[in-house]
C-alpha positions as semicolon CSV with decimal commas, in nm:
position;residue;x (nm);y (nm);z (nm)
1;M;-1,960;-0,065;1,482
2;T;-1,663;0,160;1,583
3;D;-1,393;0,292;1,410
4;P;-1,090;0,095;1,351
5;A;-0,825;0,244;1,588
6;D;-0,603;-0,037;1,434
7;I;-0,614;0,097;1,059
8;R;-0,298;0,316;1,044
9;A;-0,406;0,700;1,069
10;F;-0,802;0,593;1,016
11;L;-1,038;0,933;0,989
12;R;-1,379;0,932;0,967
13;L;-1,471;1,285;0,820
14;S;-1,843;1,257;0,757
15;P;-2,082;0,969;0,758
16;T;-2,004;0,935;0,381
17;L;-1,635;0,954;0,341
18;T;-1,351;0,769;0,569
19;T;-0,981;0,776;0,498
20;S;-0,637;0,557;0,624
21;G;-0,295;0,449;0,551
22;R;-0,234;0,145;0,467
23;L;-0,465;-0,118;0,426
24;Q;-0,367;-0,516;0,548
25;P;-0,557;-0,840;0,482
26;G;-0,851;-0,857;0,667
27;D;-0,957;-0,503;0,645
28;P;-1,144;-0,482;0,302
29;A;-1,427;-0,700;0,447
30;R;-1,352;-0,475;0,795
31;L;-1,453;-0,193;0,598
32;A;-1,736;-0,371;0,436
33;A;-1,927;-0,435;0,757
34;M;-1,877;-0,055;0,868
35;G;-2,093;0,027;0,553
36;V;-1,857;0,120;0,310
37;A;-1,917;0,067;-0,045
38;H;-1,687;0,203;-0,227
39;V;-1,267;0,181;-0,153
40;I;-1,034;0,451;-0,354
41;N;-0,672;0,366;-0,332
42;L;-0,379;0,624;-0,441
43;A;-0,117;0,366;-0,292
44;M;0,167;0,243;-0,570
45;P;0,070;-0,141;-0,594
46;D;0,453;-0,240;-0,576
47;H;0,523;-0,062;-0,262
48;P;0,629;-0,292;0,060
49;E;0,310;-0,216;0,280
50;A;0,053;-0,207;-0,018
51;L;-0,223;-0,462;0,015
52;P;-0,128;-0,777;-0,176
53;D;-0,378;-0,866;-0,454
54;A;-0,553;-0,548;-0,292
55;A;-0,854;-0,557;-0,615
56;A;-0,913;-0,907;-0,554
57;E;-0,957;-0,892;-0,155
58;I;-1,164;-0,569;-0,211
59;A;-1,398;-0,740;-0,467
60;A;-1,421;-1,052;-0,256
61;A;-1,552;-0,791;0,014
62;R;-1,832;-0,721;-0,205
63;L;-1,675;-0,373;-0,227
64;G;-1,639;-0,057;-0,523
65;Y;-1,282;-0,045;-0,617
66;T;-1,109;0,255;-0,773
67;H;-0,704;0,239;-0,788
68;I;-0,570;0,555;-0,884
69;P;-0,150;0,469;-0,806
70;V;0,001;0,842;-0,776
71;P;0,400;0,798;-0,704
72;F;0,491;0,984;-0,414
73;D;0,761;1,144;-0,538
74;A;0,567;1,236;-0,883
75;P;0,206;1,374;-0,786
76;T;0,039;1,568;-1,076
77;L;-0,286;1,789;-1,132
78;E;-0,363;1,485;-1,326
79;H;-0,380;1,236;-1,064
80;Y;-0,586;1,478;-0,833
81;R;-0,838;1,568;-1,130
82;A;-0,889;1,123;-1,167
83;F;-0,916;1,136;-0,788
84;A;-1,171;1,408;-0,795
85;T;-1,385;1,220;-1,065
86;A;-1,361;0,899;-0,864
87;L;-1,474;1,034;-0,569
88;E;-1,760;1,256;-0,731
89;A;-1,857;0,891;-0,931
90;A;-1,833;0,661;-0,610
91;E;-2,120;0,524;-0,441
92;T;-2,101;0,618;-0,076
93;P;-1,992;0,596;0,206
94;V;-1,648;0,599;0,029
95;H;-1,293;0,489;0,194
96;V;-0,971;0,661;0,018
97;H;-0,629;0,553;0,123
98;C;-0,270;0,534;0,061
99;I;0,018;0,374;0,293
100;M;0,038;0,671;0,510
101;N;-0,310;0,892;0,452
102;W;-0,042;1,147;0,360
103;R;-0,153;1,140;-0,057
104;V;-0,549;1,115;0,080
105;S;-0,512;1,386;0,304
106;A;-0,360;1,637;0,086
107;F;-0,607;1,541;-0,219
108;L;-0,888;1,606;0,002
109;C;-0,757;1,965;0,133
110;R;-0,762;2,044;-0,200
111;W;-1,104;1,913;-0,323
112;H;-1,270;2,050;-0,013
113;R;-1,130;2,367;-0,065
114;E;-1,194;2,376;-0,427
115;R;-1,622;2,304;-0,341
116;G;-1,590;2,582;-0,081
117;M;-1,463;2,466;0,290
118;A;-1,286;2,732;0,421
119;D;-0,899;2,734;0,340
120;D;-0,811;2,680;0,726
121;A;-1,055;2,438;0,780
122;A;-0,921;2,187;0,491
123;R;-0,575;2,275;0,598
124;A;-0,656;2,178;0,977
125;Q;-0,826;1,876;0,854
126;M;-0,501;1,772;0,643
127;Q;-0,279;1,856;0,994
128;L;-0,431;1,591;1,169
129;V;-0,260;1,334;0,916
130;W;0,050;1,530;0,794
131;D;0,138;1,912;0,716
132;P;0,331;1,899;0,396
133;E;0,427;2,244;0,427
134;S;0,675;2,202;0,733
135;S;0,766;1,859;0,672
136;D;1,092;1,761;0,577
137;Y;1,015;1,453;0,453
138;P;1,114;1,432;0,096
139;H;0,858;1,573;-0,195
140;A;0,664;1,725;0,078
141;D;0,693;2,042;-0,169
142;K;0,493;1,899;-0,471
143;W;0,239;1,790;-0,208
144;A;0,175;2,121;-0,075
145;A;0,171;2,280;-0,413
146;I;-0,103;2,018;-0,469
147;A;-0,329;2,056;-0,177
148;L;-0,295;2,441;-0,133
149;G;-0,278;2,554;-0,528
């Protein structure tokens, strides 16, 4: 099965790790058909674009599920640490998503850097989705601090 071009900001970073923005109804079943074993969701459950009843739909697709709601305006190192712990514990392949893939890309930038990826390579991977250092989006500076701190 080919990677879904219609899932927002979908990226295959390795054979065991994919990321994206929001999931829509039916997407968890598609991820399962692609071989994904576990989904980590960083989106707030009350976001207007969040997958309705995400836990039930992901369970129906027979996927493992971890939800770490990270407020876009107030990410913390505790959120990042919960993400890193969940990612390391999850059965692979893992799919990590939020709404725009911004939270995910920032957390993965830091995660990759902490595991020895060169800083410029980790930044380049994040910049496939967005660059919080140059973004004028509100609260981007908080994400830059998490990603590059």
